[in-house]
C-alpha positions in Angstrom: -9.7 6.0 17.7 -7.7 3.8 15.3 -4.1 4.9 14.8 -3.9 4.4 11.0 -0.2 5.5 10.8 0.7 2.8 13.4 -1.2 0.2 11.4 0.6 1.2 8.2 3.9 1.0 10.0 3.0 -2.5 11.2 2.1 -3.5 7.6 5.4 -2.2 6.3 7.3 -4.1 8.9 5.4 -7.3 8.0 6.2 -6.9 4.3 9.8 -6.2 5.1 10.0 -9.5 6.8 7.9 -11.6 4.4 8.9 -10.3 0.9 12.5 -11.4 1.1 11.4 -15.0 1.9 9.3 -15.4 -1.3 11.0 -17.7 -3.7 8.3 -18.4 -6.2 6.4 -15.3 -7.4 4.2 -17.5 -9.6 3.1 -19.7 -6.7 -0.6 -20.2 -6.1 -2.4 -18.4 -3.2 -5.6 -19.0 -1.3 -7.2 -16.7 -3.9 -7.1 -19.4 -6.5 -7.0 -17.0 -9.5 -4.1 -15.0 -8.1 -0.4 -15.8 -7.9 1.9 -14.4 -5.2 3.0 -11.7 -7.8 -0.7 -10.7 -8.3 -1.2 -10.4 -4.6 1.8 -8.1 -4.2 0.8 -6.0 -7.2 -2.6 -5.6 -5.6 -1.2 -4.6 -2.3 1.2 -2.0 -3.8 -1.6 -0.6 -5.9 -3.9 -0.2 -2.9 -1.1 1.4 -0.9 -1.1 4.3 -3.4 -4.5 5.2 -1.9 -3.3 5.4 1.7 -1.5 8.7 1.8 -4.4 10.5 0.2 -6.9 9.0 2.5 -4.8 9.7 5.6 -4.4 13.3 4.3 -8.2 13.7 4.3 -9.0 12.8 0.7 -12.2 10.8 -0.1 -12.2 7.4 -1.7 -13.5 9.1 -4.9 -10.7 11.6 -4.9 -8.0 9.1 -4.2 -9.2 6.2 -6.4 -9.8 8.4 -9.4 -6.6 10.4 -9.3 -3.2 8.8 -8.7 -1.6 12.2 -9.2 -3.4 13.2 -6.0 -2.0 10.2 -4.3 1.5 10.9 -5.5 1.2 14.5 -4.4 0.2 13.4 -0.9 3.2 11.0 -0.8 5.5 13.8 -1.9 4.2 16.2 0.7 4.6 13.6 3.4 8.2 12.8 2.4 9.0 16.5 2.3 7.7 16.9 5.9 9.8 14.0 7.1 13.1 15.5 5.7 
């Protein structure tokens, strides 16, 4: 079985290493229509889905309701403290 929490942790670690090295947020990317800033915005937006999906929500529930995603994040944070 895939350990999604471990994969998320690896992704966070990667971004913690990479983001401080970006010096030009308007730089081109392999996705020719996107800048580095666009890629980061996309990643951040997509990450809002993760807590809801990991909490058992469906793609329809999570994608259509950011309040649901924020609630899942808040619940997770409260369990960690």
